[in-house]
Every structure is written in C-alpha cells, then in structure tokens.
C-alpha positions in Angstrom: -3.6 -20.5 -7.6 -4.8 -24.1 -7.7 -8.3 -23.8 -9.0 -10.8 -21.5 -10.7 -14.0 -19.7 -9.7 -15.8 -22.5 -11.5 -14.1 -24.9 -9.1 -15.5 -22.9 -6.2 -19.0 -23.2 -7.7 -18.5 -26.9 -7.9 -17.6 -27.1 -4.2 -20.7 -25.0 -3.4 -22.9 -27.4 -5.5 -22.1 -30.3 -3.1 -20.3 -32.6 -5.5 -17.7 -33.2 -2.7 -19.7 -34.2 0.3 -16.8 -33.8 2.7 -16.4 -30.1 1.5 -19.9 -28.9 2.0 -19.5 -26.9 5.2 -19.5 -23.1 5.0 -16.1 -23.1 6.7 -14.4 -25.3 4.1 -15.9 -23.3 1.3 -14.7 -20.0 2.7 -11.2 -21.5 3.3 -11.1 -22.6 -0.3 -11.9 -19.1 -1.4 -9.3 -17.5 0.8 -6.5 -19.8 -0.3 -7.5 -20.4 -3.9 -8.9 -17.1 -5.0 -7.2 -14.5 -2.8 -3.8 -16.3 -2.2 -4.0 -16.2 1.6 -2.9 -18.8 4.1 -5.5 -20.0 6.6 -4.9 -21.3 10.1 -7.6 -23.4 11.9 -8.5 -21.6 15.1 -10.1 -22.3 18.5 -13.7 -21.5 19.3 -15.2 -20.0 22.5 -18.5 -20.5 24.2 -19.6 -18.8 27.4 -16.1 -17.4 27.7 -14.4 -20.8 27.7 -11.9 -21.6 24.9 -12.0 -24.9 23.0 -8.3 -25.2 23.6 -9.1 -26.4 27.1 -6.9 -23.9 28.9 -8.9 -22.3 31.7 -6.5 -19.4 31.7 -6.4 -18.9 27.9 -5.5 -15.3 27.2 -7.4 -15.1 23.9 -10.5 -17.5 24.1 -11.6 -18.4 20.6 -9.1 -16.1 18.9 -5.9 -18.1 18.5 -4.7 -20.9 16.2 -5.0 -24.5 17.3 -1.6 -25.8 18.3 -2.0 -29.2 16.7 -3.7 -28.1 13.4 -1.8 -27.6 10.2 -2.1 -24.3 8.3 -3.7 -24.4 4.9 -1.3 -22.7 2.4 -2.1 -20.3 -0.3 -3.1 -22.0 -3.6 -4.2 -25.2 -1.9 -6.3 -27.4 -4.1 -9.9 -28.2 -3.4 -9.0 -31.7 -2.2 -6.3 -30.4 0.1 -8.6 -27.8 1.7 -11.3 -30.5 2.2 -8.9 -32.9 3.8 -7.3 -30.3 6.1 -10.6 -28.9 7.3 -12.1 -32.3 7.8 -9.4 -32.8 10.5 -10.6 -29.7 12.5 -14.4 -29.8 12.4 -15.9 -26.6 13.8 -12.6 -24.7 13.7 -12.7 -20.9 13.2 -11.0 -19.4 10.2 -7.9 -17.3 11.1 -5.8 -15.3 8.7 -2.1 -14.8 9.5 -1.1 -11.2 9.3 2.2 -9.8 8.1 2.6 -11.9 4.9 0.2 -10.7 2.2 -1.2 -7.9 4.3 -1.0 -6.0 7.6 -4.2 -4.7 9.3 -5.1 -1.2 10.6 -7.5 -1.7 13.5 -9.8 1.1 14.7 -13.0 1.6 16.7 -16.0 0.4 14.6 -18.0 3.6 14.5 -14.9 5.7 13.5 -13.8 3.0 11.0 -17.2 2.9 9.3 -17.3 6.7 9.1 -13.7 6.8 7.7 -14.6 4.1 5.2 -17.5 6.2 3.8 -15.2 9.2 3.6 -12.4 7.4 1.8 -14.9 5.9 -0.7 -16.2 9.4 -1.5 -12.6 10.6 -1.9 -11.6 7.7 -4.1 -8.9 6.5 -1.8 -7.7 3.0 -2.9 -9.0 0.4 -0.4 -8.4 -3.3 0.2 -10.7 -5.6 2.2 -12.3 -4.2 5.3 -13.9 -6.3 8.1 -16.1 -5.5 11.1 -15.8 -7.5 14.3 -18.3 -8.2 17.0 -15.9 -6.6 19.5 -16.5 -3.2 17.9 -13.5 -2.9 15.6 -13.1 -2.1 11.9 -10.1 -3.7 10.3 -8.5 -2.3 7.1 -6.3 -4.7 5.2 -3.2 -2.8 4.0 0.2 -3.7 2.5 2.7 -5.6 4.7 5.0 -3.4 6.7 2.3 -1.1 8.1 2.8 -2.4 11.7 6.5 -1.6 11.7 6.1 1.7 9.8 3.0 3.1 11.7 5.0 5.2 14.3 7.0 6.8 11.5 3.9 7.4 9.3 2.1 9.0 12.2 5.1 11.2 12.9 5.5 12.3 9.3 1.7 13.2 9.0 1.7 15.1 12.3 -0.5 12.6 14.2 2.2 11.1 16.4 1.2 12.9 19.6 -2.6 12.6 19.0 -4.7 10.3 21.2 -5.8 7.9 18.5 -7.7 4.6 19.0 -5.7 3.2 16.1 -3.3 0.3 16.0 -1.6 -1.8 13.4 -1.3 -5.6 13.4 1.7 -7.2 11.8 3.7 -10.5 11.7 2.7 -12.9 14.4 -0.9 -11.7 14.7 -4.0 -13.4 13.4 -7.4 -12.0 12.5 -10.7 -13.9 12.5 -12.2 -14.1 9.0 -15.9 -14.3 7.9 -18.0 -16.3 8.4 -16.4 -17.4 11.7 -17.4 -15.9 15.0 -14.8 -14.1 17.2 -14.5 -15.5 20.7 -18.1 -16.7 20.8 -19.4 -13.1 20.5 -20.8 -13.2 17.0 -19.6 -13.4 13.4 -17.0 -11.2 11.7 -18.4 -9.6 8.6 -17.0 -8.0 5.5 -17.7 -4.3 4.9 -15.6 -4.6 1.7 -15.0 -8.2 0.7 -11.8 -9.3 -1.0 -11.5 -8.6 -4.7 -8.9 -9.7 -7.3 -7.3 -6.3 -7.6 -6.7 -5.7 -3.9 -6.6 -9.1 -2.1 -3.0 -9.9 -3.1 -1.8 -6.3 -3.3 -3.7 -4.2 -0.8 -2.9 -0.4 -0.7 -0.1 1.1 1.3 -1.1 2.3 4.8 -0.1 5.9 4.1 -2.9 6.2 1.5 -5.5 5.6 4.2 -3.8 7.0 7.3 -4.8 10.7 6.8 -8.5 10.0 6.7 -8.3 7.3 9.5 -6.4 9.6 11.8 -8.7 12.5 11.2 -11.8 10.6 11.9 -10.3 8.7 14.9 -9.1 12.0 16.4 -12.6 13.6 16.1 -14.5 10.6 17.3 
C-alpha cells in the first residue's frame, strides 16, 4: 500500500521535518496501512467554521472545497506534501467506499460493544465522538440495506436511535476534533484484518438494535 510499518516509524522519528505533525502521521497511517482515502476538513471554534461561511450547516465537519483528497496507498512524501498545503485541517474519512458506518447514541453503543465482544461478534473499527455518538465501521452497502435488514430482523417498527451513513457522508477521524467540541477517539482502533474488510452490518445489527431499543 505504498509503505511499511517501518516507514511509519520513520515518519514518527522526525526524519522528515515537514511530516512531523500528528495530523500528517495519522493521515499516513490511514492511507498507507488501512487503505482509506482521507479528505482535509474544516475546523470550528466557538461555533464558527473555518470555511468562512457564517451560515455553514456543518461547522468543522465537512471537507475543504479547495483541498485535494489523499488517496489510499499514498506514499509518505505525497502525504507530507498534501497535508503541508492544509495546515491545521481536520482528518475526514469518506464513507461508502471501503466502509459504511452504523451510528448510535454513545451510551448504547458502548454497552452494545461490550455485549458483542463477549458474544464474539466480528467487529471492525469503532469510534466515539464528542457529540455523544458511537460509530461502528461496517462493510459498504449498510446504508442502502439498513431498512431491509431492520425489516427482516423485526426491528423495522421500533423507535431506534440508529442510523447508517453511506456514500457522500464523511466521518471525522482521530485525533481530529469534531466541530470544535473535542477529539474523536477510537474505542476499537483499525486493525489489518478488519480495516479493509469490515464485517457485514447484519452481524452487528441484532445486538445494536436490542441495546438501542432498551436504552
């Protein structure tokens, strides 16, 4: 995918001065190790978005219009050059390519995560946001298939605080902050066996729906 774990360590050691920021290091991990694209995103402070639009609908949570996306497998030099053009940008991951995202209330999501780990349910990366949401990375197609999955499992008429994010959506990735509210954190960080091939949504949906319904 462009470089090795040893290459990541080299970046962390500071041999490339232009690549020393935590943001550039994280971008290199996402593109080089996990095979994800990364989009430079806006930041927010005191509710104002760095894009300059006073009426911005998603302050600090959308891609920068003028910035180029860093593709999967980008080399260390390419990552450093791209991120040097957008100092201070947040790290956004485009959804709907390598993964979709199941998004639930944080308390219910954390409880469901513990339950699924005990049950041995296959899990991909899981993130927690400062807006009180837990985000489960699942195989692409979950957003389009969620209504049918809920119907087949008998949860289609339940009042669930559960949604799926698919193509066209972006999620903020650690260590970036979300909308100036605080950093996004990994509850389960990416791993080689799940980053490029996260589990199907149906494998998680039963436990998620059950916990969300009771919460």
